[in-house]
C-alpha positions in Angstrom: 52.7 107.7 55.1 55.8 106.3 56.7 56.2 108.5 59.8 52.9 107.6 61.3 52.4 111.1 62.1 48.8 111.8 63.2 46.6 114.2 60.9 47.3 117.2 63.2 50.9 116.6 63.8 51.5 116.1 59.9 49.5 118.8 59.0 51.3 121.1 61.3 54.4 120.2 60.0 53.4 120.7 56.4 52.0 123.9 57.2 55.3 124.9 58.8 57.1 124.0 55.6 54.9 126.2 53.5 55.1 128.9 55.8 59.0 128.5 55.4 59.3 128.7 51.8 58.3 125.3 50.6 56.2 125.8 47.9 56.2 122.2 46.2 54.6 118.9 47.5 54.7 115.4 46.2 52.2 112.8 47.0 50.3 109.7 45.5 47.3 107.9 45.6 49.0 105.1 47.6 50.2 107.4 50.2 46.9 108.2 51.7 48.3 111.8 52.6 45.6 114.1 50.8 43.9 114.8 54.1 47.3 116.1 55.6 47.9 118.4 52.8 44.4 119.7 52.5 44.2 120.6 56.2 48.1 122.0 56.1 46.6 124.2 53.0 43.4 125.5 54.9 43.5 129.2 55.1 47.1 129.3 53.4 46.6 131.3 50.0 50.2 131.3 48.8 50.8 129.2 45.6 51.9 125.7 46.2 52.5 122.9 43.5 50.9 119.4 44.3 52.4 116.5 42.4 50.6 113.2 42.7 50.6 109.8 40.9 48.5 106.8 40.4 48.9 103.2 39.8 46.0 103.2 37.5 46.2 101.5 34.0 42.8 101.9 32.5 40.4 105.0 32.1 38.0 104.1 34.9 40.6 103.7 37.5 42.6 106.7 36.2 39.0 108.8 36.2 38.7 107.8 40.0 42.3 108.7 40.9 42.0 112.1 39.4 38.6 113.0 41.0 39.8 111.6 44.3 42.7 113.7 44.2 40.7 116.8 43.1 38.1 116.0 45.8 40.3 115.1 48.9 42.9 117.8 48.2 40.0 120.1 47.7 41.6 121.3 44.6 39.9 121.9 41.0 43.2 121.7 39.2 46.0 119.3 40.0 49.2 120.7 39.0 51.0 117.4 38.3 49.6 114.0 37.9 52.1 111.1 37.2 52.0 107.3 36.2 53.3 105.6 39.1 56.6 103.6 39.1 56.9 103.2 35.5 59.6 100.8 34.3 60.3 101.0 30.6 58.3 101.8 27.4 56.6 98.4 27.7 54.9 99.4 31.0 54.3 102.7 29.6 52.3 100.9 26.7 50.5 98.8 29.2 49.3 102.2 31.0 48.1 103.9 27.6 44.7 103.9 28.5 45.2 105.5 31.7 47.5 108.0 30.0 45.0 108.7 27.5 42.5 109.6 30.3 45.0 112.0 31.9 45.5 113.8 28.4 41.9 114.3 28.4 41.8 115.5 31.7 44.8 117.8 31.1 42.4 119.3 27.8 39.8 119.8 30.0 42.0 121.8 32.9 41.8 119.3 35.6 45.5 118.5 35.3 48.2 120.8 34.2 51.0 118.3 33.7 51.3 114.5 33.0 54.4 112.6 33.6 56.1 109.3 35.3 57.8 108.2 38.6 60.3 105.7 38.3 63.2 103.8 39.6 64.7 102.6 36.3 66.9 104.5 33.6 64.9 102.7 30.9 61.8 104.6 31.7 63.5 107.9 31.9 64.6 107.3 28.5 61.3 106.2 27.5 59.5 109.2 28.9 62.4 111.6 27.4 61.1 110.5 23.8 57.2 110.5 24.8 55.5 113.7 23.5 52.6 113.3 26.0 54.7 113.2 29.0 55.8 116.5 30.5 57.6 115.6 34.0 59.7 112.8 35.0 60.4 111.8 38.6 63.1 109.7 39.1 65.2 108.2 41.7 68.8 109.8 42.2 71.2 109.5 44.7 75.0 110.0 45.1 75.4 106.1 45.6 72.9 105.2 43.0 71.0 103.4 45.8 67.7 101.9 44.3 68.4 102.4 40.5 67.3 99.1 39.3 69.0 99.0 35.8 72.1 101.0 35.7 74.6 103.2 37.5 74.4 106.6 39.4 76.3 107.9 36.2 73.8 106.5 33.6 71.2 108.0 35.3 72.6 111.3 35.5 73.1 111.1 31.9 69.6 110.0 31.2 68.2 112.9 33.5 70.5 115.4 31.3 69.0 114.3 28.4 65.5 114.6 29.4 66.3 118.1 30.6 67.9 118.8 27.1 64.3 117.2 25.8 62.6 120.0 27.6 61.1 117.8 30.4 60.5 118.9 33.6 62.4 116.7 36.4 62.3 116.5 40.2 64.4 113.7 42.0 63.4 111.2 44.5 65.2 109.0 47.0 68.2 111.8 47.6 69.0 110.0 50.5 68.5 106.5 49.2 65.4 105.7 51.2 67.1 106.4 54.3 70.5 104.6 53.8 72.4 107.8 53.2 70.9 109.4 56.3 74.3 109.3 58.0 75.7 111.5 55.6 72.5 113.5 54.8 74.1 117.0 54.2 76.5 115.7 51.8 74.1 113.8 50.0 71.7 116.4 49.4 74.5 118.6 48.8 75.5 116.4 46.0 71.9 116.1 44.4 71.3 119.9 44.8 74.3 120.5 42.5 72.6 118.8 39.6 71.7 121.5 37.2 69.2 119.3 35.5 66.7 118.8 38.3 64.1 121.4 38.8 63.2 120.1 42.2 63.7 117.2 44.7 61.5 115.7 46.8 62.8 115.1 50.6 60.9 113.5 53.1 61.1 115.0 56.6 59.5 113.7 60.0 60.4 117.0 62.4 60.6 120.4 62.6 64.2 120.0 63.1 64.8 118.0 59.7 62.5 120.7 58.2 64.9 123.6 59.2 67.9 121.9 58.4 66.6 120.9 55.1 65.3 124.8 54.3 68.9 126.2 55.4 70.6 123.7 53.2 68.4 124.5 50.2 69.0 128.1 50.5 72.7 127.5 50.4 73.6 127.7 54.3 75.3 125.0 56.2 73.2 125.0 59.2 74.6 124.0 62.8 76.9 121.1 62.3 76.1 119.7 65.8 72.4 119.5 64.9 73.1 117.9 61.6 75.6 115.3 63.3 72.5 114.6 65.9 69.8 114.1 63.0 72.0 112.2 60.8 72.6 109.6 63.8 69.3 108.7 63.8 68.9 105.3 62.0 65.8 104.3 60.5 64.6 100.7 59.5 61.8 98.7 58.3 59.9 97.2 61.1 57.7 94.0 60.6 55.4 93.4 63.6 55.0 90.0 65.3 51.4 89.8 64.4 52.5 89.5 60.5 50.4 86.6 58.9 52.8 86.1 56.1 50.3 86.5 53.6 52.9 87.7 51.1 51.2 90.7 50.1 54.4 92.9 50.8 56.5 90.5 48.6 54.4 91.3 45.6 54.7 94.9 46.3 58.2 95.3 47.0 60.1 96.8 43.9 63.6 95.8 45.3 62.7 92.0 45.9 64.3 92.5 49.4 61.1 90.7 51.3 60.7 87.0 51.7 58.6 84.6 53.9 60.5 82.7 56.8 58.7 80.7 59.5 55.4 81.9 58.5 56.4 85.7 58.6 57.8 88.3 56.3 61.4 89.3 56.9 63.4 91.9 55.3 67.2 92.3 54.1 67.7 95.4 55.9 70.7 96.7 54.1 69.2 96.2 50.8 65.7 98.0 51.6 65.5 101.5 50.6 62.7 102.3 52.9 60.1 103.1 50.2 57.2 102.4 52.0 55.2 100.6 49.4 55.2 97.2 51.3 53.5 98.8 54.4 50.6 100.2 51.9 49.9 96.5 50.7 50.0 95.0 54.3 46.4 94.3 55.2 47.2 93.9 58.8 49.1 97.3 59.0 52.1 95.3 60.4 54.9 97.2 58.6 56.5 100.7 59.6 59.5 102.6 58.8 60.9 103.7 62.1 
């Protein structure tokens, strides 16, 4: 979604990842990456766990989201299906109808596990207590970037409690949406040391990044010069000059770092976590992470 790779380029990178021992991929209805994953998995017969998510809050929309995932991923069964970006027990109640349909899909064998993704400690705690949620996908990084309602220490504690309650957990934004890219090796090491995470979703845009991350996850240091070169690549949110100032991105931004100035959207780069949600909301396709 963020790197603007072609279908061929994206599928090739994913296929290389699968062939290099990666066996878990995180996506979402919003990301529009199902075709990349499907193409990468063609003629690949080793097990790969796929987690996806949807903003659906009613039965009809969740039914459509599940069917879309099964069809476009060419899979009869979706391993993990999450309610996307939950904030608290209140938003969980607001999505109860969608969750009930998810549970029906689980009983029919279309979905193996249900859960939530979240940027808040409140939602981690709410999901920990919820008997129908199997998996939690929380934001977690060494600096606490993007945690909406507390500190990194509080999130670490909430994750530990969820783990002890038997929930499956995989982290997101280990690099703070790119803000920790300059210290990527140390940031990834930090999150890998957390004994309460079963997996971590890490975005990669090149075979070079893929190779470095695989080495790190295997307990190897990798080449320091290569790490240094990769870490020095700064990323930012780019808003093209054809922005019409419609405000759709502002409504979609979970961090509240976008605003309209002189008829166009602008971003507070230092506060942006590069989640990419604004780009999916833009009707003119003028927002990119570069």
